[in-house]
Backbone as numpy.savetxt, mean C-alpha at the origin, in Angstrom:
# Nx Ny Nz CAx CAy CAz Cx Cy Cz
-6.90 -43.35 -17.19 -6.84 -43.90 -15.86 -5.64 -43.39 -15.07
-4.63 -42.83 -15.76 -3.46 -42.33 -15.06 -3.78 -41.05 -14.29
-4.71 -40.27 -14.79 -5.03 -39.01 -14.12 -5.54 -39.22 -12.70
-6.46 -40.17 -12.45 -6.89 -40.38 -11.07 -5.74 -40.79 -10.15
-4.82 -41.61 -10.66 -3.69 -42.03 -9.83 -2.83 -40.82 -9.47
-2.60 -39.94 -10.45 -1.83 -38.73 -10.17 -2.57 -37.85 -9.17
-3.88 -37.77 -9.33 -4.69 -36.95 -8.44 -4.64 -37.51 -7.01
-4.68 -38.86 -6.89 -4.63 -39.48 -5.58 -3.31 -39.23 -4.88
-2.21 -39.31 -5.63 -0.90 -39.07 -5.01 -0.77 -37.62 -4.58
-1.33 -36.70 -5.39 -1.24 -35.30 -5.00 -2.09 -35.04 -3.75
-3.22 -35.74 -3.61 -4.03 -35.59 -2.41 -3.29 -36.13 -1.19
-2.57 -37.26 -1.37 -1.80 -37.80 -0.25 -0.70 -36.84 0.16
-0.06 -36.21 -0.85 1.00 -35.24 -0.55 0.44 -34.05 0.21
-0.76 -33.62 -0.15 -1.37 -32.49 0.53 -1.78 -32.86 1.95
-2.20 -34.12 2.16 -2.66 -34.53 3.47 -1.51 -34.75 4.44
-0.34 -35.15 3.95 0.79 -35.39 4.84 1.23 -34.12 5.56
1.45 -32.96 4.84 1.81 -31.76 5.59 0.68 -31.30 6.50
-0.57 -31.57 6.11 -1.71 -31.16 6.92 -1.70 -31.92 8.25
-1.25 -33.18 8.24 -1.21 -33.97 9.46 -0.12 -33.45 10.40
0.87 -32.77 9.86 1.96 -32.27 10.68 1.55 -31.07 11.52
0.48 -30.39 11.15 0.04 -29.24 11.93 -1.17 -29.63 12.78
-1.36 -28.91 13.85 -2.43 -29.25 14.78 -3.79 -28.85 14.21
-4.81 -29.33 14.85 -6.18 -29.04 14.43 -6.47 -27.54 14.58
-5.97 -26.95 15.64 -6.16 -25.52 15.88 -5.49 -24.69 14.78
-4.27 -25.10 14.40 -3.57 -24.40 13.34 -4.29 -24.55 12.01
-4.84 -25.75 11.77 -5.59 -25.99 10.54 -6.82 -25.09 10.49
-7.53 -24.98 11.61 -8.71 -24.11 11.66 -8.30 -22.66 11.42
-7.19 -22.25 12.01 -6.71 -20.89 11.85 -6.38 -20.61 10.36
-5.72 -21.58 9.71 -5.41 -21.42 8.29 -6.67 -21.33 7.44
-7.65 -22.19 7.76 -8.91 -22.16 7.01 -9.63 -20.83 7.23
-9.61 -20.33 8.45 -10.24 -19.04 8.75 -9.55 -17.93 7.97
-8.22 -17.95 7.94 -7.47 -16.94 7.19 -7.79 -17.01 5.70
-7.93 -18.22 5.16 -8.27 -18.39 3.75 -9.67 -17.83 3.47
-10.63 -18.13 4.37 -11.98 -17.60 4.20 -11.98 -16.08 4.24
-11.23 -15.52 5.19 -11.15 -14.07 5.29 -10.54 -13.46 4.03
-9.53 -14.12 3.50 -8.89 -13.62 2.27 -9.86 -13.68 1.10
-10.63 -14.77 1.00 -11.63 -14.88 -0.06 -12.70 -13.81 0.09
-13.17 -13.60 1.32 -14.18 -12.56 1.57 -13.63 -11.19 1.23
-12.38 -10.96 1.57 -11.75 -9.68 1.28 -11.68 -9.45 -0.24
-11.31 -10.49 -0.98 -11.25 -10.37 -2.44 -12.63 -10.12 -3.03
-13.65 -10.84 -2.51 -15.01 -10.66 -3.01 -15.52 -9.25 -2.71
-15.22 -8.76 -1.51 -15.64 -7.42 -1.13 -14.95 -6.37 -1.99
-13.68 -6.57 -2.24 -12.92 -5.64 -3.07 -13.47 -5.62 -4.50
-13.81 -6.81 -5.03 -14.38 -6.88 -6.38 -15.74 -6.18 -6.43
-16.56 -6.36 -5.40 -17.87 -5.70 -5.35 -17.71 -4.19 -5.28
-16.76 -3.73 -4.47 -16.51 -2.28 -4.37 -16.03 -1.72 -5.69
-15.17 -2.47 -6.37 -14.66 -2.03 -7.67 -15.79 -1.94 -8.69
-16.67 -2.92 -8.66 -17.82 -2.92 -9.58 -18.74 -1.75 -9.30
-19.00 -1.48 -8.01 -19.86 -0.36 -7.64 -19.22 0.96 -8.04
-17.93 1.08 -7.85 -17.21 2.29 -8.24 -17.29 2.50 -9.75
-17.18 1.41 -10.49 -17.27 1.48 -11.96 -18.67 1.94 -12.39
-19.70 1.42 -11.72 -21.08 1.83 -12.04 -21.29 3.32 -11.75
-20.78 3.78 -10.60 -20.91 5.19 -10.26 -20.18 6.07 -11.28
-19.03 5.62 -11.73 -18.27 6.36 -12.72 -19.04 6.44 -14.05
-19.65 5.32 -14.44 -20.45 5.32 -15.67 -21.65 6.25 -15.55
-22.31 6.25 -14.38 -23.46 7.15 -14.16 -23.01 8.61 -14.23
-21.87 8.90 -13.62 -21.36 10.27 -13.63 -21.02 10.70 -15.06
-20.42 9.81 -15.82 -20.09 10.12 -17.22 -21.36 10.35 -18.03
-22.39 9.54 -17.78 -23.65 9.70 -18.49 -24.29 11.04 -18.15
-24.25 11.42 -16.87 -24.80 12.71 -16.45 -24.06 13.87 -17.11
-22.74 13.77 -17.14 -21.93 14.82 -17.77 -22.22 14.88 -19.26
-22.38 13.71 -19.88 -22.72 13.68 -21.30 -24.04 14.34 -21.60
-25.05 14.05 -20.76 -26.36 14.69 -20.93 -26.26 16.19 -20.72
-25.51 16.58 -19.69 -25.35 18.00 -19.39 -24.67 18.72 -20.57
-23.63 18.10 -21.11 -22.91 18.72 -22.24 -23.78 18.79 -23.49
-24.62 17.78 -23.68 -25.51 17.78 -24.85 -26.54 18.90 -24.77
-26.96 19.24 -23.56 -27.98 20.28 -23.40 -27.38 21.70 -23.44
-26.07 21.80 -23.44 -25.40 23.11 -23.44 -25.15 23.61 -24.86
-25.00 24.92 -24.94 -24.59 25.51 -26.22 -23.08 25.36 -26.34
-22.56 25.66 -27.50 -21.12 25.53 -27.74 -20.31 26.43 -26.80
-20.77 27.64 -26.59 -20.06 28.58 -25.71 -20.07 28.09 -24.26
-21.21 27.57 -23.81 -21.30 27.05 -22.45 -20.39 25.84 -22.26
-20.34 24.98 -23.30 -19.47 23.81 -23.27 -18.00 24.22 -23.13
-17.62 25.21 -23.92 -16.24 25.69 -23.88 -15.92 26.26 -22.49
-16.84 27.01 -21.94 -16.65 27.59 -20.60 -16.52 26.47 -19.55
-17.34 25.44 -19.65 -17.29 24.31 -18.72 -15.94 23.61 -18.82
-15.44 23.38 -20.05 -14.14 22.74 -20.24 -13.02 23.58 -19.64
-13.12 24.90 -19.78 -12.11 25.79 -19.20 -12.13 25.71 -17.66
-13.33 25.63 -17.09 -13.44 25.49 -15.64 -12.80 24.18 -15.17
-13.05 23.11 -15.91 -12.47 21.81 -15.55 -10.95 21.85 -15.63
-10.41 22.52 -16.67 -8.95 22.65 -16.79 -8.39 23.44 -15.62
-9.09 24.49 -15.21 -8.67 25.29 -14.06 -8.64 24.48 -12.78
-9.68 23.67 -12.56 -9.73 22.82 -11.37 -8.58 21.81 -11.38
-8.32 21.24 -12.54 -7.24 20.26 -12.66 -5.89 20.91 -12.36
-5.68 22.13 -12.86 -4.43 22.84 -12.60 -4.27 23.15 -11.12
-5.37 23.51 -10.45 -5.31 23.78 -9.01 -4.91 22.52 -8.24
-5.50 21.40 -8.62 -5.18 20.14 -7.95 -3.71 19.78 -8.16
-3.24 19.96 -9.39 -1.84 19.64 -9.69 -0.90 20.57 -8.93
-1.24 21.84 -8.81 -0.41 22.79 -8.07 -0.36 22.42 -6.59
-1.51 22.05 -6.03 -1.55 21.63 -4.62 -0.71 20.37 -4.41
-0.78 19.45 -5.34 -0.01 18.21 -5.24 1.49 18.51 -5.29
1.88 19.41 -6.19 3.29 19.78 -6.30 3.76 20.47 -5.02
2.95 21.35 -4.45 3.31 22.04 -3.22 3.47 21.04 -2.07
2.58 20.07 -2.00 2.66 19.05 -0.96 3.93 18.21 -1.13
4.25 17.87 -2.37 5.46 17.09 -2.65 6.71 17.87 -2.26
6.74 19.16 -2.58 7.88 20.00 -2.23 8.02 20.11 -0.71
6.89 20.24 -0.01 6.91 20.31 1.45 7.48 19.01 2.04
7.06 17.87 1.49 7.56 16.58 1.97 9.05 16.44 1.72
9.53 16.93 0.58 10.95 16.82 0.25 11.82 17.64 1.20
11.25 18.67 1.80 12.00 19.49 2.75 12.39 18.68 3.99
11.68 17.60 4.26 11.98 16.76 5.42 13.37 16.13 5.28
13.83 15.91 4.05 15.14 15.31 3.86 16.27 16.21 4.34
16.03 17.49 4.40 17.06 18.41 4.87 16.81 18.88 6.30
15.90 18.25 6.99 15.59 18.62 8.38 16.77 18.27 9.28
17.05 19.10 10.28 18.20 18.83 11.15 17.99 17.63 12.08
16.74 17.36 12.48 16.46 16.21 13.35 16.34 14.96 12.50
16.90 13.87 13.02 16.83 12.59 12.31 16.11 11.58 13.19
15.23 10.82 12.56 14.52 9.75 13.23 14.91 8.46 12.52
15.57 7.55 13.24 16.06 6.31 12.66 15.20 5.17 13.15
14.68 4.39 12.22 13.90 3.20 12.57 14.66 2.00 12.01
15.17 1.16 12.91 15.94 -0.01 12.52 14.98 -1.18 12.35
14.86 -1.64 11.12 13.92 -2.72 10.80 14.62 -4.07 10.70
15.81 -4.16 11.24 16.63 -5.36 11.11 16.13 -6.53 11.95
15.18 -6.31 12.84 14.70 -7.36 13.73 13.41 -8.01 13.23
13.11 -7.82 11.97 11.85 -8.33 11.44 11.78 -9.85 11.43
12.93 -10.53 11.38 12.92 -11.99 11.37 12.44 -12.57 12.70
12.40 -11.75 13.74 11.93 -12.20 15.05 10.44 -11.90 15.27
9.78 -11.34 14.25 8.39 -10.92 14.39 7.44 -11.89 13.71
6.25 -11.96 14.26 5.19 -12.75 13.64 4.58 -11.91 12.51
3.82 -12.54 11.61 3.19 -11.77 10.52 2.30 -10.64 11.01
1.58 -10.86 12.11 0.71 -9.80 12.62 1.53 -8.64 13.18
2.68 -8.95 13.78 3.56 -7.90 14.28 4.17 -7.11 13.14
4.50 -7.80 12.04 5.05 -7.11 10.86 4.00 -6.17 10.30
2.76 -6.64 10.22 1.68 -5.80 9.71 1.50 -4.57 10.59
1.55 -4.76 11.90 1.43 -3.65 12.83 2.60 -2.68 12.68
3.79 -3.21 12.51 4.98 -2.38 12.31 4.82 -1.50 11.07
4.33 -2.09 9.99 4.17 -1.34 8.75 3.14 -0.23 8.91
2.08 -0.50 9.67 1.09 0.54 9.93 1.72 1.67 10.75
2.55 1.30 11.72 3.24 2.30 12.52 4.23 3.11 11.68
4.87 2.46 10.71 5.77 3.18 9.79 5.00 4.22 9.00
3.81 3.85 8.57 2.98 4.79 7.82 2.65 6.00 8.68
2.26 5.77 9.92 1.97 6.87 10.84 3.22 7.72 11.08
4.35 7.06 11.25 5.61 7.76 11.52 5.99 8.65 10.36
5.85 8.14 9.15 6.19 8.95 7.98 5.28 10.17 7.89
4.00 9.96 8.11 3.05 11.06 8.05 3.41 12.14 9.05
3.75 11.74 10.26 4.11 12.70 11.29 5.45 13.38 10.98
6.36 12.64 10.34 7.70 13.17 10.06 7.68 14.27 9.01
6.80 14.17 8.02 6.82 15.13 6.92 5.75 16.21 7.03
4.75 15.99 7.85 3.69 16.99 7.94 3.98 17.97 9.06
3.35 19.10 8.99 3.49 20.09 10.05 4.70 20.99 9.87
4.89 21.85 10.84 5.97 22.83 10.78 7.33 22.22 11.12
7.39 21.35 12.12 8.65 20.76 12.57 8.82 19.40 11.91
9.57 19.35 10.83 9.75 18.10 10.10 10.96 17.33 10.63
10.99 16.04 10.33 12.06 15.15 10.76 12.53 14.34 9.56
13.85 14.16 9.45 14.41 13.32 8.39 14.30 11.87 8.85
13.47 11.10 8.18 13.20 9.71 8.55 14.16 8.78 7.82
14.81 7.88 8.59 15.69 6.85 8.03 15.06 5.49 8.31
14.80 4.72 7.27 14.29 3.35 7.42 15.44 2.42 7.06
15.98 1.71 8.03 17.19 0.92 7.83 16.94 -0.56 8.09
17.56 -1.42 7.28 17.54 -2.85 7.52 16.32 -3.58 7.03
15.57 -3.02 6.10 14.38 -3.70 5.58 14.81 -4.70 4.50
14.86 -5.97 4.85 15.25 -7.01 3.91 14.31 -8.19 4.02
14.37 -9.07 3.05 13.62 -10.33 3.08 12.13 -10.17 3.12
11.51 -10.87 4.05 10.05 -10.91 4.14 9.47 -9.54 4.51
10.21 -8.77 5.32 9.72 -7.44 5.68 9.68 -6.53 4.46
10.69 -6.63 3.62 10.72 -5.82 2.41 9.56 -6.19 1.49
9.28 -7.48 1.36 8.16 -7.93 0.53 6.84 -7.43 1.11
6.69 -7.52 2.43 5.47 -7.04 3.08 5.34 -5.53 2.93
6.47 -4.83 2.99 6.47 -3.38 2.83 5.96 -2.99 1.44
6.42 -3.72 0.42 5.96 -3.45 -0.94 4.49 -3.81 -1.12
4.04 -4.83 -0.39 2.64 -5.25 -0.53 1.69 -4.31 0.22
2.01 -4.00 1.48 1.10 -3.23 2.32 1.22 -1.72 2.08
2.43 -1.25 1.77 2.67 0.18 1.54 3.37 0.38 0.20
2.68 0.13 -0.91 3.36 0.21 -2.20 3.89 1.60 -2.53
3.33 2.63 -1.93 3.77 3.99 -2.21 5.01 4.41 -1.43
5.55 3.51 -0.60 6.70 3.89 0.22 7.93 4.22 -0.62
7.98 3.73 -1.84 9.14 4.03 -2.70 9.19 5.51 -3.06
8.07 6.21 -2.92 8.01 7.64 -3.24 8.13 8.52 -1.99
8.34 7.90 -0.84 8.43 8.66 0.40 9.69 9.51 0.41
9.58 10.67 1.03 10.73 11.54 1.23 11.43 11.09 2.50
12.10 9.95 2.41 12.81 9.36 3.54 14.01 8.61 2.99
15.02 8.42 3.83 16.19 7.66 3.42 15.93 6.20 3.74
16.08 5.34 2.74 15.86 3.91 2.91 17.15 3.18 2.55
17.51 2.20 3.37 18.72 1.43 3.11 18.55 0.02 3.64
19.17 -0.95 2.96 19.15 -2.33 3.43 20.19 -2.56 4.51
21.12 -1.61 4.68 22.12 -1.73 5.73 21.43 -1.58 7.09
21.99 -2.26 8.08 21.43 -2.07 9.42 21.97 -0.79 10.03
21.50 -0.49 11.22 21.80 0.77 11.89 23.31 0.99 12.05
24.02 -0.03 12.55 25.44 0.13 12.83 26.26 0.30 11.56
25.87 -0.39 10.48 26.61 -0.25 9.22 26.35 1.11 8.57
25.14 1.59 8.65 24.77 2.83 7.98 25.43 4.04 8.64
25.44 4.07 9.97 26.01 5.20 10.69 27.40 4.89 11.25
28.13 4.05 10.54 29.47 3.67 10.98 30.40 4.88 10.94
31.08 5.12 12.02 32.01 6.23 12.12 33.38 5.76 11.66
33.95 6.46 10.69 35.26 6.04 10.15 36.39 6.58 10.98
């Protein structure tokens, strides 16, 4: 009988903060929760479909290899190794090209120290713009050395969530704000 009493008190605790927010805010929160659930369900369905396609592709390759002679199989494996080496070489060349941006004479500084004044949607938009900025900074003939300064707190967490690959970017990142980082002695 103690469990229902505990459950009732937890329901009262949940209802008290809910009463503090308006009906419109409650609807907005519920809508966001539904969207998040739909997003997770869609992602799971896509993952399942991708897994099925991968299994079909593996089965096709298995059938193809079974129908081949030993010499043909060896030749196919050599072709696959060659393709893999080409992909790895292209990836290395791209990485080297991106690293050249760190020595570019032009500097682009983005001060992220004002994130505490932004709403979550503005932070999301900022992170998308950072992604575009990085792409433009490292691609092409005229590269720019990108400095991302002042990313702390909730913005840093959002950065890790929305752009997990940013840790590998060829850019200078610092928690110091603009004035501290470029302080003239």
